[in-house]
BABABA-204913 format. One record per residue (C-alpha): residue in three letters; x, y, z; residue number from 1. Coordinates in nm, 3 decimals, decimal comma. Example, Ala and Ser with C-alpha at 12.3 -4.5 7.8 and 13.67 -1.06 7.14 Angstrom:
+-----+---------+---------+---------+-----+
:   r :    east :   north :      up :   k :
+-----+---------+---------+---------+-----+
: ala :   1,230 :  -0,450 :   0,780 :   1 :
: ser :   1,367 :  -0,106 :   0,714 :   2 :
+-----+---------+---------+---------+-----+
END
This chain:
+-----+---------+---------+---------+-----+
:   r :    east :   north :      up :   k :
+-----+---------+---------+---------+-----+
: unk : -16,960 :   3,009 :  -9,340 :   1 :
: unk : -16,922 :   2,880 :  -8,952 :   2 :
: unk : -17,266 :   2,838 :  -8,802 :   3 :
: unk : -17,112 :   3,061 :  -8,514 :   4 :
: unk : -17,141 :   3,319 :  -8,778 :   5 :
: unk : -17,499 :   3,304 :  -8,848 :   6 :
: unk : -17,576 :   3,253 :  -8,473 :   7 :
: unk : -17,847 :   3,567 :  -8,442 :   8 :
: unk : -17,827 :   3,905 :  -8,162 :   9 :
: unk : -18,067 :   3,885 :  -7,907 :  10 :
: unk : -18,387 :   3,938 :  -8,012 :  11 :
: unk : -18,509 :   4,265 :  -8,010 :  12 :
: unk : -18,892 :   4,378 :  -7,928 :  13 :
: unk : -18,914 :   4,694 :  -8,133 :  14 :
: unk : -18,822 :   4,716 :  -8,447 :  15 :
: unk : -18,930 :   4,921 :  -8,768 :  16 :
: unk : -19,170 :   4,870 :  -9,108 :  17 :
: unk : -19,100 :   4,950 :  -9,449 :  18 :
: unk : -19,383 :   5,231 :  -9,425 :  19 :
: unk : -19,232 :   5,417 :  -9,140 :  20 :
: unk : -18,825 :   5,488 :  -9,272 :  21 :
: unk : -18,771 :   5,806 :  -9,421 :  22 :
: unk : -18,440 :   5,940 :  -9,562 :  23 :
: unk : -18,174 :   5,840 :  -9,729 :  24 :
: unk : -18,032 :   5,608 :  -9,467 :  25 :
: unk : -18,140 :   5,369 :  -9,233 :  26 :
: unk : -17,971 :   5,233 :  -8,944 :  27 :
: unk : -18,249 :   5,117 :  -8,723 :  28 :
: unk : -18,375 :   4,764 :  -8,751 :  29 :
: unk : -18,637 :   4,657 :  -8,974 :  30 :
: unk : -18,746 :   4,234 :  -8,901 :  31 :
: unk : -18,758 :   4,079 :  -9,269 :  32 :
: unk : -18,875 :   3,777 :  -9,429 :  33 :
: unk : -18,654 :   3,689 :  -9,731 :  34 :
: unk : -18,912 :   3,554 : -10,021 :  35 :
: unk : -18,719 :   3,493 : -10,313 :  36 :
: unk : -18,358 :   3,617 : -10,453 :  37 :
: unk : -18,223 :   3,603 : -10,781 :  38 :
: unk : -17,921 :   3,726 : -10,985 :  39 :
: unk : -17,903 :   4,036 : -11,166 :  40 :
: unk : -17,696 :   3,988 : -11,495 :  41 :
: unk : -17,583 :   4,263 : -11,786 :  42 :
: unk : -17,646 :   4,027 : -12,051 :  43 :
: unk : -17,485 :   4,282 : -12,302 :  44 :
: unk : -17,175 :   4,244 : -12,159 :  45 :
: unk : -17,069 :   3,929 : -12,158 :  46 :
: unk : -17,344 :   3,822 : -11,897 :  47 :
: unk : -17,145 :   3,971 : -11,629 :  48 :
: unk : -17,283 :   3,921 : -11,266 :  49 :
: unk : -17,354 :   4,312 : -11,144 :  50 :
: unk : -17,530 :   4,227 : -10,807 :  51 :
: unk : -17,854 :   3,981 : -10,615 :  52 :
: unk : -18,181 :   4,104 : -10,620 :  53 :
: unk : -18,352 :   4,064 : -10,305 :  54 :
: unk : -18,772 :   4,052 : -10,259 :  55 :
: unk : -18,849 :   4,123 :  -9,873 :  56 :
: unk : -19,152 :   4,146 :  -9,678 :  57 :
: unk : -19,173 :   4,310 :  -9,272 :  58 :
: unk : -19,413 :   4,277 :  -9,024 :  59 :
: unk : -19,730 :   4,485 :  -9,174 :  60 :
: unk : -19,704 :   4,306 :  -9,471 :  61 :
: unk : -19,468 :   4,565 :  -9,688 :  62 :
: unk : -19,281 :   4,432 :  -9,980 :  63 :
: unk : -18,962 :   4,607 : -10,058 :  64 :
: unk : -18,706 :   4,531 : -10,361 :  65 :
: unk : -18,379 :   4,515 : -10,244 :  66 :
: unk : -18,045 :   4,534 : -10,380 :  67 :
: unk : -17,695 :   4,430 : -10,312 :  68 :
: unk : -17,420 :   4,491 : -10,607 :  69 :
: unk : -17,163 :   4,237 : -10,647 :  70 :
: unk : -16,890 :   4,397 : -10,463 :  71 :
: unk : -17,059 :   4,325 : -10,167 :  72 :
: unk : -17,197 :   4,002 : -10,200 :  73 :
: unk : -16,907 :   3,817 : -10,004 :  74 :
: unk : -17,078 :   3,967 :  -9,707 :  75 :
: unk : -17,357 :   3,800 :  -9,686 :  76 :
: unk : -17,428 :   3,523 : -10,016 :  77 :
: unk : -17,330 :   3,213 :  -9,823 :  78 :
: unk : -17,668 :   3,350 :  -9,542 :  79 :
: unk : -17,861 :   3,381 :  -9,804 :  80 :
: unk : -18,200 :   3,164 :  -9,747 :  81 :
: unk : -18,545 :   3,216 :  -9,923 :  82 :
: unk : -18,796 :   3,188 :  -9,640 :  83 :
: unk : -18,542 :   3,298 :  -9,358 :  84 :
: unk : -18,655 :   3,600 :  -9,097 :  85 :
: unk : -18,329 :   3,841 :  -9,094 :  86 :
: unk : -18,320 :   4,134 :  -8,921 :  87 :
: unk : -18,134 :   4,415 :  -9,116 :  88 :
: unk : -18,026 :   4,759 :  -9,053 :  89 :
: unk : -17,790 :   5,013 :  -9,212 :  90 :
: unk : -17,887 :   5,004 :  -9,579 :  91 :
: unk : -17,934 :   5,262 :  -9,840 :  92 :
: unk : -18,295 :   5,398 :  -9,913 :  93 :
: unk : -18,421 :   5,504 : -10,317 :  94 :
: unk : -18,705 :   5,545 : -10,500 :  95 :
: unk : -18,841 :   5,198 : -10,609 :  96 :
: unk : -18,695 :   5,138 : -10,954 :  97 :
: unk : -18,927 :   5,261 : -11,266 :  98 :
: unk : -18,838 :   4,914 : -11,494 :  99 :
: unk : -18,876 :   4,584 : -11,351 : 100 :
: unk : -19,054 :   4,623 : -11,059 : 101 :
: unk : -19,149 :   4,359 : -10,870 : 102 :
: unk : -19,328 :   4,563 : -10,559 : 103 :
: unk : -19,550 :   4,866 : -10,543 : 104 :
: unk : -19,372 :   4,981 : -10,228 : 105 :
: unk : -19,245 :   5,385 : -10,292 : 106 :
: unk : -18,888 :   5,256 : -10,101 : 107 :
: unk : -18,626 :   5,022 : -10,249 : 108 :
: unk : -18,276 :   4,943 : -10,124 : 109 :
: unk : -17,915 :   4,889 : -10,187 : 110 :
: unk : -17,685 :   4,720 :  -9,933 : 111 :
: unk : -17,352 :   4,918 :  -9,819 : 112 :
: unk : -17,102 :   4,782 :  -9,658 : 113 :
: unk : -17,258 :   4,898 :  -9,303 : 114 :
: unk : -17,553 :   4,687 :  -9,409 : 115 :
: unk : -17,604 :   4,440 :  -9,150 : 116 :
: unk : -17,801 :   4,131 :  -9,223 : 117 :
: unk : -17,825 :   3,857 :  -8,949 : 118 :
: unk : -18,040 :   3,589 :  -8,915 : 119 :
: unk : -18,278 :   3,510 :  -8,685 : 120 :
: unk : -18,368 :   3,224 :  -8,489 : 121 :
: unk : -18,687 :   2,997 :  -8,608 : 122 :
: unk : -19,037 :   3,091 :  -8,412 : 123 :
: unk : -19,318 :   3,287 :  -8,478 : 124 :
: unk : -19,237 :   3,634 :  -8,675 : 125 :
: unk : -19,590 :   3,653 :  -8,795 : 126 :
: unk : -19,498 :   3,734 :  -9,158 : 127 :
: unk : -19,627 :   3,657 :  -9,398 : 128 :
: unk : -19,477 :   3,413 :  -9,587 : 129 :
: unk : -19,545 :   3,477 :  -9,965 : 130 :
: unk : -19,682 :   3,833 : -10,156 : 131 :
: unk : -19,819 :   3,828 : -10,469 : 132 :
: unk : -19,927 :   4,081 : -10,714 : 133 :
: unk : -20,160 :   3,952 : -10,958 : 134 :
: unk : -20,308 :   4,084 : -11,272 : 135 :
: unk : -20,589 :   3,998 : -11,529 : 136 :
: unk : -20,536 :   4,006 : -11,914 : 137 :
: unk : -20,657 :   4,375 : -11,967 : 138 :
: unk : -20,370 :   4,484 : -11,685 : 139 :
: unk : -20,072 :   4,348 : -11,882 : 140 :
: unk : -20,177 :   4,450 : -12,247 : 141 :
: unk : -20,154 :   4,795 : -12,082 : 142 :
: unk : -19,809 :   4,813 : -12,017 : 143 :
: unk : -19,710 :   4,542 : -12,287 : 144 :
: unk : -19,338 :   4,596 : -12,407 : 145 :
: unk : -19,310 :   4,857 : -12,127 : 146 :
: unk : -19,047 :   4,672 : -11,867 : 147 :
: unk : -19,203 :   4,882 : -11,629 : 148 :
: unk : -19,394 :   4,673 : -11,368 : 149 :
: unk : -19,342 :   4,280 : -11,324 : 150 :
: unk : -19,605 :   4,101 : -11,246 : 151 :
: unk : -19,775 :   3,751 : -11,108 : 152 :
: unk : -20,047 :   3,501 : -11,301 : 153 :
: unk : -20,231 :   3,253 : -11,171 : 154 :
: unk : -20,453 :   3,038 : -11,429 : 155 :
: unk : -20,590 :   2,684 : -11,535 : 156 :
: unk : -20,339 :   2,499 : -11,739 : 157 :
: unk : -20,514 :   2,464 : -12,084 : 158 :
: unk : -20,191 :   2,387 : -12,365 : 159 :
: unk : -19,835 :   2,285 : -12,270 : 160 :
: unk : -19,632 :   2,297 : -12,603 : 161 :
: unk : -19,215 :   2,223 : -12,526 : 162 :
: unk : -18,875 :   1,979 : -12,589 : 163 :
: unk : -18,873 :   1,679 : -12,410 : 164 :
: unk : -19,161 :   1,787 : -12,191 : 165 :
: unk : -19,225 :   1,460 : -12,061 : 166 :
: unk : -18,876 :   1,290 : -12,151 : 167 :
: unk : -18,634 :   1,280 : -11,820 : 168 :
: unk : -18,513 :   1,640 : -11,713 : 169 :
: unk : -18,243 :   1,845 : -11,878 : 170 :
: unk : -18,156 :   2,011 : -11,572 : 171 :
: unk : -17,847 :   1,710 : -11,587 : 172 :
: unk : -17,682 :   1,965 : -11,863 : 173 :
: unk : -17,725 :   2,360 : -11,863 : 174 :
: unk : -17,945 :   2,493 : -12,111 : 175 :
: unk : -17,797 :   2,536 : -12,441 : 176 :
: unk : -17,777 :   2,927 : -12,515 : 177 :
: unk : -17,747 :   3,104 : -12,879 : 178 :
: unk : -17,638 :   3,460 : -12,884 : 179 :
: unk : -17,796 :   3,598 : -12,551 : 180 :
: unk : -18,069 :   3,351 : -12,533 : 181 :
: unk : -18,111 :   3,011 : -12,405 : 182 :
: unk : -18,294 :   2,831 : -12,671 : 183 :
: unk : -18,472 :   2,603 : -12,381 : 184 :
: unk : -18,814 :   2,679 : -12,425 : 185 :
: unk : -19,148 :   2,635 : -12,262 : 186 :
: unk : -19,456 :   2,732 : -12,442 : 187 :
: unk : -19,838 :   2,753 : -12,224 : 188 :
: unk : -20,149 :   2,861 : -12,236 : 189 :
: unk : -20,357 :   2,962 : -11,890 : 190 :
: unk : -20,665 :   3,023 : -11,856 : 191 :
: unk : -20,744 :   3,309 : -11,609 : 192 :
: unk : -21,090 :   3,313 : -11,426 : 193 :
: unk : -21,219 :   3,594 : -11,662 : 194 :
: unk : -21,245 :   3,369 : -11,928 : 195 :
: unk : -20,941 :   3,552 : -12,145 : 196 :
: unk : -20,656 :   3,307 : -12,225 : 197 :
: unk : -20,282 :   3,423 : -12,207 : 198 :
: unk : -20,000 :   3,280 : -12,367 : 199 :
: unk : -19,679 :   3,200 : -12,142 : 200 :
: unk : -19,370 :   3,162 : -12,287 : 201 :
: unk : -19,096 :   3,049 : -12,005 : 202 :
: unk : -18,659 :   3,046 : -12,116 : 203 :
: unk : -18,379 :   2,875 : -11,992 : 204 :
: unk : -18,309 :   2,745 : -11,693 : 205 :
: unk : -18,661 :   2,852 : -11,589 : 206 :
: unk : -18,817 :   2,640 : -11,824 : 207 :
: unk : -18,558 :   2,362 : -11,765 : 208 :
: unk : -18,709 :   2,379 : -11,402 : 209 :
: unk : -19,072 :   2,372 : -11,498 : 210 :
: unk : -19,010 :   2,108 : -11,759 : 211 :
: unk : -18,821 :   1,866 : -11,461 : 212 :
: unk : -19,110 :   1,861 : -11,182 : 213 :
: unk : -19,377 :   1,845 : -11,444 : 214 :
: unk : -19,197 :   1,510 : -11,561 : 215 :
: unk : -19,154 :   1,447 : -11,246 : 216 :
: unk : -19,540 :   1,508 : -11,151 : 217 :
: unk : -19,742 :   1,137 : -11,146 : 218 :
: unk : -20,095 :   1,392 : -11,140 : 219 :
: unk : -20,055 :   1,682 : -11,372 : 220 :
: unk : -20,113 :   2,008 : -11,213 : 221 :
: unk : -20,432 :   2,176 : -11,326 : 222 :
: unk : -20,318 :   2,509 : -11,182 : 223 :
: unk : -20,000 :   2,708 : -11,227 : 224 :
: unk : -19,881 :   3,017 : -11,019 : 225 :
: unk : -19,608 :   3,226 : -11,239 : 226 :
: unk : -19,421 :   3,512 : -11,069 : 227 :
: unk : -19,225 :   3,811 : -11,221 : 228 :
: unk : -19,334 :   3,863 : -11,560 : 229 :
: unk : -19,267 :   4,022 : -11,839 : 230 :
: unk : -19,556 :   4,100 : -12,107 : 231 :
: unk : -19,441 :   4,098 : -12,444 : 232 :
: unk : -19,561 :   4,160 : -12,816 : 233 :
: unk : -19,523 :   3,802 : -12,986 : 234 :
: unk : -19,572 :   3,778 : -13,359 : 235 :
: unk : -19,946 :   3,963 : -13,349 : 236 :
: unk : -20,082 :   3,891 : -12,988 : 237 :
: unk : -19,912 :   3,966 : -12,633 : 238 :
: unk : -19,739 :   3,701 : -12,432 : 239 :
: unk : -19,588 :   3,685 : -12,096 : 240 :
: unk : -19,235 :   3,593 : -12,085 : 241 :
: unk : -19,022 :   3,478 : -11,811 : 242 :
: unk : -18,738 :   3,656 : -11,658 : 243 :
: unk : -18,451 :   3,557 : -11,425 : 244 :
: unk : -18,705 :   3,608 : -11,163 : 245 :
: unk : -19,016 :   3,393 : -11,251 : 246 :
: unk : -19,143 :   3,113 : -10,973 : 247 :
: unk : -19,357 :   2,849 : -11,056 : 248 :
: unk : -19,603 :   2,689 : -10,806 : 249 :
: unk : -19,835 :   2,414 : -10,868 : 250 :
: unk : -20,190 :   2,287 : -10,778 : 251 :
: unk : -20,072 :   2,220 : -10,347 : 252 :
: unk : -19,788 :   2,485 : -10,307 : 253 :
: unk : -19,914 :   2,763 : -10,147 : 254 :
: unk : -20,274 :   2,889 : -10,033 : 255 :
: unk : -20,400 :   3,110 : -10,387 : 256 :
: unk : -20,292 :   2,792 : -10,557 : 257 :
: unk : -20,549 :   2,590 : -10,328 : 258 :
: unk : -20,803 :   2,829 : -10,373 : 259 :
: unk : -20,764 :   2,851 : -10,678 : 260 :
: unk : -20,822 :   2,491 : -10,740 : 261 :
: unk : -21,113 :   2,551 : -10,495 : 262 :
: unk : -21,244 :   2,759 : -10,709 : 263 :
: unk : -21,271 :   2,508 : -11,035 : 264 :
: unk : -21,389 :   2,211 : -10,812 : 265 :
: unk : -21,708 :   2,412 : -10,667 : 266 :
: unk : -21,780 :   2,616 : -11,032 : 267 :
: unk : -21,644 :   2,327 : -11,242 : 268 :
: unk : -21,976 :   2,356 : -11,467 : 269 :
: unk : -21,986 :   2,707 : -11,437 : 270 :
: unk : -21,625 :   2,789 : -11,587 : 271 :
: unk : -21,624 :   3,063 : -11,819 : 272 :
: unk : -21,597 :   2,957 : -12,220 : 273 :
: unk : -21,287 :   3,135 : -12,359 : 274 :
: unk : -21,366 :   3,527 : -12,437 : 275 :
: unk : -21,383 :   3,594 : -12,840 : 276 :
: unk : -21,089 :   3,867 : -12,806 : 277 :
: unk : -20,857 :   3,604 : -12,627 : 278 :
: unk : -20,536 :   3,548 : -12,776 : 279 :
: unk : -20,552 :   3,187 : -12,717 : 280 :
: unk : -20,511 :   2,894 : -13,042 : 281 :
: unk : -20,640 :   2,548 : -12,946 : 282 :
: unk : -20,316 :   2,404 : -13,168 : 283 :
: unk : -19,977 :   2,476 : -13,181 : 284 :
: unk : -19,744 :   2,273 : -13,418 : 285 :
: unk : -19,419 :   2,273 : -13,648 : 286 :
: unk : -19,577 :   2,269 : -14,029 : 287 :
: unk : -19,428 :   2,318 : -14,359 : 288 :
: unk : -19,470 :   2,634 : -14,586 : 289 :
: unk : -19,808 :   2,411 : -14,780 : 290 :
: unk : -19,999 :   2,323 : -14,493 : 291 :
: unk : -20,028 :   2,658 : -14,383 : 292 :
: unk : -20,143 :   2,754 : -14,744 : 293 :
: unk : -20,326 :   2,482 : -14,790 : 294 :
: unk : -20,460 :   2,609 : -14,377 : 295 :
: unk : -20,589 :   2,932 : -14,520 : 296 :
: unk : -20,746 :   2,792 : -14,804 : 297 :
: unk : -20,954 :   2,550 : -14,666 : 298 :
: unk : -20,969 :   2,597 : -14,374 : 299 :
: unk : -21,327 :   2,835 : -14,168 : 300 :
: unk : -21,207 :   3,161 : -14,093 : 301 :
: unk : -21,011 :   3,118 : -13,719 : 302 :
: unk : -20,681 :   3,235 : -13,530 : 303 :
: unk : -20,417 :   2,983 : -13,473 : 304 :
: unk : -20,010 :   2,966 : -13,479 : 305 :
: unk : -19,793 :   2,791 : -13,610 : 306 :
: unk : -19,410 :   2,732 : -13,617 : 307 :
: unk : -19,220 :   2,715 : -13,993 : 308 :
: unk : -18,885 :   2,660 : -13,991 : 309 :
: unk : -18,690 :   2,779 : -14,291 : 310 :
: unk : -18,433 :   2,966 : -14,458 : 311 :
: unk : -18,421 :   3,296 : -14,532 : 312 :
: unk : -18,385 :   3,347 : -14,977 : 313 :
: unk : -18,376 :   3,730 : -14,956 : 314 :
: unk : -18,477 :   4,061 : -14,819 : 315 :
: unk : -18,760 :   4,216 : -15,072 : 316 :
: unk : -18,707 :   4,635 : -14,908 : 317 :
: unk : -18,899 :   4,743 : -15,276 : 318 :
: unk : -19,141 :   4,929 : -15,003 : 319 :
: unk : -18,898 :   4,994 : -14,812 : 320 :
: unk : -18,757 :   4,974 : -14,460 : 321 :
: unk : -19,030 :   5,125 : -14,311 : 322 :
: unk : -19,339 :   5,364 : -14,287 : 323 :
: unk : -19,435 :   5,605 : -14,096 : 324 :
: unk : -19,770 :   5,519 : -13,942 : 325 :
: unk : -20,062 :   5,661 : -13,783 : 326 :
: unk : -20,000 :   5,674 : -13,351 : 327 :
: unk : -20,362 :   5,588 : -13,311 : 328 :
: unk : -20,439 :   5,306 : -13,602 : 329 :
: unk : -20,079 :   5,168 : -13,673 : 330 :
: unk : -20,194 :   5,245 : -14,114 : 331 :
: unk : -19,947 :   5,459 : -14,336 : 332 :
: unk : -19,983 :   5,841 : -14,335 : 333 :
: unk : -20,037 :   5,976 : -14,629 : 334 :
: unk : -19,818 :   6,315 : -14,752 : 335 :
: unk : -20,036 :   6,651 : -14,787 : 336 :
: unk : -19,888 :   6,989 : -14,901 : 337 :
: unk : -19,796 :   7,077 : -14,539 : 338 :
: unk : -19,873 :   6,806 : -14,313 : 339 :
: unk : -19,930 :   6,393 : -14,280 : 340 :
: unk : -20,300 :   6,239 : -14,341 : 341 :
: unk : -20,438 :   5,953 : -14,201 : 342 :
: unk : -20,740 :   5,814 : -14,448 : 343 :
: unk : -20,846 :   5,594 : -14,178 : 344 :
: unk : -20,908 :   5,856 : -13,909 : 345 :
: unk : -20,966 :   6,107 : -14,166 : 346 :
: unk : -20,737 :   6,366 : -13,982 : 347 :
: unk : -20,453 :   6,592 : -14,055 : 348 :
: unk : -20,159 :   6,694 : -13,855 : 349 :
: unk : -20,083 :   6,308 : -13,686 : 350 :
: unk : -19,757 :   6,250 : -13,532 : 351 :
: unk : -19,643 :   5,953 : -13,731 : 352 :
: unk : -19,495 :   5,691 : -13,557 : 353 :
: unk : -19,209 :   5,466 : -13,766 : 354 :
: unk : -19,293 :   5,110 : -13,829 : 355 :
: unk : -19,074 :   4,841 : -13,975 : 356 :
: unk : -19,231 :   4,630 : -14,249 : 357 :
: unk : -19,065 :   4,484 : -14,518 : 358 :
: unk : -19,099 :   4,093 : -14,701 : 359 :
: unk : -18,884 :   3,848 : -14,736 : 360 :
: unk : -18,903 :   3,520 : -14,930 : 361 :
: unk : -18,819 :   3,169 : -14,724 : 362 :
: unk : -18,785 :   2,816 : -14,799 : 363 :
: unk : -18,873 :   2,519 : -14,589 : 364 :
: unk : -18,732 :   2,179 : -14,594 : 365 :
: unk : -18,919 :   2,091 : -14,865 : 366 :
: unk : -18,765 :   2,337 : -15,121 : 367 :
: unk : -19,121 :   2,523 : -15,097 : 368 :
: unk : -19,083 :   2,878 : -15,137 : 369 :
: unk : -19,345 :   3,172 : -15,026 : 370 :
: unk : -19,311 :   3,546 : -14,964 : 371 :
: unk : -19,376 :   3,685 : -14,598 : 372 :
: unk : -19,512 :   3,975 : -14,414 : 373 :
: unk : -19,218 :   4,119 : -14,198 : 374 :
: unk : -19,355 :   4,327 : -13,893 : 375 :
: unk : -19,279 :   4,519 : -13,581 : 376 :
: unk : -19,026 :   4,390 : -13,368 : 377 :
: unk : -18,930 :   4,124 : -13,563 : 378 :
: unk : -18,874 :   4,377 : -13,837 : 379 :
: unk : -18,635 :   4,586 : -13,640 : 380 :
: unk : -18,475 :   4,295 : -13,483 : 381 :
: unk : -18,381 :   4,225 : -13,893 : 382 :
: unk : -18,339 :   4,530 : -14,025 : 383 :
: unk : -18,079 :   4,628 : -13,753 : 384 :
: unk : -17,880 :   4,289 : -13,827 : 385 :
: unk : -17,865 :   4,418 : -14,170 : 386 :
: unk : -17,760 :   4,751 : -14,062 : 387 :
: unk : -17,464 :   4,639 : -13,893 : 388 :
: unk : -17,373 :   4,419 : -14,153 : 389 :
: unk : -17,343 :   4,675 : -14,368 : 390 :
+-----+---------+---------+---------+-----+
END
């Protein structure tokens, strides 16, 4: 697109702000900074591009999520540039999203055929360059697996595991994809200010971008700020999963990481120990079945996570594919004469919840065979595949 089409109109002296906008359509000018934008794709329909999501902020630090449908991208995509300021008008106003929310504002924005987005000349627009929504461990745990809010997290790096983490960048070739999920992954731990340590998975392009910058850094960062992450249950614990809109900031990238780094320096001798309720592990490695059994037999009681790659020999559903569990404690409900009864809670008439559970026999690379119990989300996936095969 030519430079002439990107020229700003004469500067206006008054602008609306998102908090004062009402109704279904806004024809007035709003001065906004484009903080970030990313593709919205439908993975159930061949990774089809649905549109572009934008994170905008006005002069009063109100952040709003906007959306440009794919059929209207040609009008705007050539001029989208992060951290640039625009005058926006003639857009549709909708209620904020109920899932995958990246702002706290009551409004959302949708671009129409009449929407105008004009680049403003460089100047002192007095609009914040970033806006983050930090949460602690308990906040993330309260919304795990809901796909509701996608908050931000900041903390001290405690552990990083990933393929090629110290080798040249993998961005020279696109990440390999298995099905709808990229096989490119980085796993890390961040210790938060309250002492809790939280697990984080970076996937696909986000993992590759992180790996590239990590490998190029002469001084490895002590602090990471990771935006728009989705709390998910992974195995027995909660973890934060990157999304297509995730951004990652190192030590001196933004004010928030600089302040956290200063806090670490000022409180280095007072930094909280890892809390006992933390999901942290001190070691993550690939082991054989025999090594897992030895760990269980010989080590003192503790929590640890391992990777064990093996082949499923058979599924043993002799106890059924699922059971009806208590909604309070997840233990199996027993049948009474006219109701269900929980032996743990000592209550009857419980509202039951279906919980998947079955056993599988797995053979590892050393030909060792062992039986494992598969629960909840992973059991649901396997059960779903079995039903599809049938």
